[in-house]
N, C-alpha and C positions, 0 to 999 in steps of 0.2 A: 179532600178526603174527610168524611165525617166519622168521628170516633165517639161512641157514646160513653158515658161515665161508667156504666157497668162493664164495658170492655176493659177500661183502665183498671177497675177494681179487680176483675178476674185475673188480669195479667200480673198485677202486683202480688196478689194472693198466691198464685202459682209459683212465681219467682221466690217469694219469701219461704214458701213451704219447701221447695227444693233445697234452698240454702240451709234451712233449719234442719232438715234431715241429714244433710252433709255434715253440719256442725256436730250433731249428736253422734253420728257414726264415727267420724274421724276423731272427735274429742275423746270418745271412750276407747277407741282402738287406733291410735296414731300409727301409721305404717308407711313404708315406701311402696307405692303402687307398682305392680309388675307391668311389663310391656303390654301384656294381654289386657289387663284391667284398664290401663290408660287408653289403649287403642279402642276398647269397647265403649268407654265413656265418650271419647271424642267422636266416634262414629254415630253415637246416639244424638249428641248435641248438634252435629252437622246435619244429620237427617232431619231433626226437628226444625232447624233453621231453614232448610230447603223446603220442607213441608209448609212452614209458616209463610214463606215467600210465595209459594204457589197458592196458598189460601188467600193471601192479599190479592193475588192476581184474579182469583175467582170472584172475590167480593168487590174489589175496588178497581180492577183493571190492570193492564200491563204496565202502565206508566208508574204507578205506585209500587208495583212488585219490583220493577227495575230499580227504583230508588232504594228500596229495602236491600236488595242484593248488592248494589253498589256501596251502600253505607256499611253493610255487614262485612263485606270483603275488605273494605278500607280499614274499618275498626279492627278486624281480625289481624290484618297485616301490621298495623301500628302496635297491637298487643304483643305480637310475636317479637317485634323490635324491643318492646319494653322488657321482655323476658331476659334480655342481656343484662339489664340493670338489676333485675331481681336476682339473677345468678351471682352478680357481684356482691349484693347485699347478703345473701345467704352464705356465700363463701367467706366473706370478710368477718361475719359474725359467727362463723363456725357452727351453723345450725345442723344438728344431727340429721341424717337423711330421713329417718323415720318421722321426724317432726316437721320437715319442710312442707309437706302437704297441708298440715294444719295452718302453718304460717301463711302460705299462699292463699288458702281459702279465706281466712279472716281478712287478708289484704284485699282480696277480690270483693268481699262484702263491703269493705270501706270504699273501694273504687266505685261500686254501684251506687252507694249513697251519695258520694261526691258528684258523680256524673249525673245522677238524678237531679241534684240541686242545680248544676250547671245547665242542664237541659231545660229545666223550668225557667231559669233566669234568661237563658238565650231565647226561648220562645216568646217570653214577655217583651224583651227588648226588640226583637225582630218585628213583632206586631205593632210596636209603637214607633219605631224609627227604621225606615228603609235604608237610610244612609249607613247603618251599622255594617252593612255588607262591604262597604269600602274598607272599614277597619278590619273586619274578619279576613277579607281578601289580602290586604296588605300584610297582615300578621302572618298568614300562611305562606305568602311568597318569601317574606323575611325568614321564616322558619325553614323553608326549603333551602334557601341559600346558605343559611347557617349550618344546616345538617350536612350539606355537600362540602362546605369548607372544613367542617370538623373531620369529615371522612378523608379529605385531601391532606390532612396534617401528617399522616403516616408515622406517628410516633408510638413506639412500643411502650407498654406498661404505663399508659397515661390514664387508664381508667381508675379513678379513685372512688373510695366509698362515698356515696351520696350523703351530703350533710346539709342540714337546714335548721331553721330556728326551733322547730318543734323538737327535733332530736337533741339539740344543745340544751334546751330548757329541761327536758326530762333527765338528761345525764347530770345536769348541774344541781337540780333540786331534789333528786331522789337517790337513795342508796339501792344498789342492785346486788343480787347474789352473783357468785363467781361462776355458777354452772346452771344449766337448764334444769327445770323441775317439771318435766313432761310438758303438758300444754298449759300449765298454770301461768298466769300473768303476774300474780303477786303471792307472797308467802309471808307467814309470821315466824320470826326467829327471835328468841330472847325477848319476847314482848314487843318487838318492833315489826312494822309492816315494811317489807322489802319488795321491790319489783324484780322480776326475773329478766334475763336476756331476751326471752320470747316477747315481752312487751316492747322492748326496744326494736326488735325485728319488725313487729307489726306496725309500729309507728313509722319506721323507715319505709316499709312497703306502702303504707297508706298515704303518707305525705309525698312520697315520690310519685305515686299515681295521680295525686292531686295536680302536680305540675304537668303530667302527661295529658290530663284532661284539657288543659289550655290549648293543646294542639288538636286533639281528636274531636272535641265538640264543634269548634268552628269548621273543621274539615267535613264532618258529616252534614252540618247545616248547609254546606256548599253543594251537597248532593240532594238533599230533601229538606223542606221546611216543615214537614209534618212531625210534630214532637213525638207522636206515638211511634212512628217508624224509627226516629232517632233513638228513643229509649229501647225499643225491642232489638234494634241492631246492636246496641251496646251490650244488652243482656246476653244475647247469643254469642257475641264475640268474647265475652269474659267468662262465660259459664264453663267452658272446657279448657280454660287457660292453664290451670294447675296441672291437669293431666298432660297437656301439650308440653309443659316444662319437663316432665319426666320422660315422655315419649321421644322427644327430639334429642334430649341429652347432648352429646357432643356435636350433633348436627347444627345446633345453634351457632357454633363458632365457625361453621363452614359457609354460612350465608354472608359472605364478605361484602357483597354488593347490595345487600338489603337497604342500607342507608341511602344509597344512590337511587334505588327504585322508589323509596318513600319520598325522597326529595322531589323527584319528578312528579309523583302523584300529588303531593301537597302543593307544589308550584302550579300544577294544572288546575287543581280545585281553587286555589287562590285567584288565578286569572278568571276562572269561571264565575267566582263570586263578584269580582270587580265588574265584569261584563254584565252580570245580573243587576248590579247596582246602577250601572249606566243605563241599562234598559228601563229600569224603574223611572228614571228621569228623562226617558226618550232621547238618550245621547248615544245609543248604540245601534242606530239604524244602518250604519255603514258596515257593521260586523255581520258575518254569516249567521243565519238564524236570528237576526236582530239582537244578537248578544246573548240569547237564551240557548245555551248549548244543550241539545237533547240528552236525555238520560242514557240512551243507548250508546252515544258517543263517549260519555263519561265511563260507562261500564266497560266498553271496549278498551279504552285507554288504561284503566286500572288492571284489567285481566292481562292484557298484552304486556304491560310494564312488569307486573309481578312474575309472569311466566319467564320473560327474558332474564329478569334479575335472578330468579332462582336457578335457572339452567346455567347462566354464566357463572354464578357463585360456585355451584357444584363442580363445574369444569375447571375453574380456577383453583379451587381447593385440591382437586385431584391432581392437577398439574404440579402444584407446589409440593404435594406429598411425594409424587414420583421423583421430583428433582432432589428432595431431601433424601429419599431412599437411595438414590444413585450417587449422592455426595455432591451433586452440582449446586445444591442450595448453599452448602458451606463454602464452595469455591467462589460463588458469586456474592457472598457477603449478605448484606441487608437487602440486596435487590430482590431476593425471593419473597420478601414481605410486602412488596408493592401491591396495593389494592386491598390489604387486610385492614379491617376496621380497627382503630387503635385499641390495643389491649384486650380485644375480645377473643384472641386466640390463646391467651394465657391467663385468663382471669382466675383459674383455679390453681395457679401456682405451679402447673405442670407444663413442661414443654411438649410439643407435638412430636 
């Protein structure tokens, strides 16, 4: 797929313009979006993504369109899973509801910057070394196994506030105000420059997404090696993420099997990458399709897995709610919590 430089330039300019408008509007009038507003924005972004995919189909063919849709759906699913961690961060740091949209927007901008760097580095490495697919594949398989094992722990209230070197450095080196000052990141008091909790929130969101990118970028490179499709799939997956956070609300905690579904998808893509690497060295002639799994197979696996995962999650959550409502949940003790992702049903400090 040949992508001209002007195409890249136009894409980046449009993305930056949309984000700049968002920053100006939300920065001046921070608010909690209504369900109608959130739903409208998500519908617009999803429509644009679908239209873009069909545009790729018309210009470059069905194969690349399939790669874009597979990458976009996978990145969108991983982003929804990331919302659980964002929920923990915003809750633990007691971010006022009307300021959460601003914090999420800045976090998403940082995510786009970080992922843009990872995409560029990944493309350069892939072009130089075909054996890197072995590393990507093995890493994704390991991530899938770890994700499933973490889900299987079934321990309540184990979700802790994400901590990392960047956060520890900021907290140790800078003095902070005790309360939020709107969307301001720093303020001057008594002649001293102080940071606000909002800066800590943004650093927490940005640094956490930096770790998420370690999974998502190899995953999408397992579906397409076209850097342009990798970038645009990430852009469309992240653009409506903050509205999705408010639209889903409590539904996030009902997706109890999402981690299992993502583990299956990441494991599948990891195996796909390993087979691709074997094919590059002519070692996969024994495998179906000579080790090159067609994109329609990948897209089918992703859609079917996510559909089953979502339906099963909602059924399980409804079943648990009915048992608690009738008192069976209390009689059965902790058995009613089987299958719940650790801590995700009580991250806001409220019981169901």
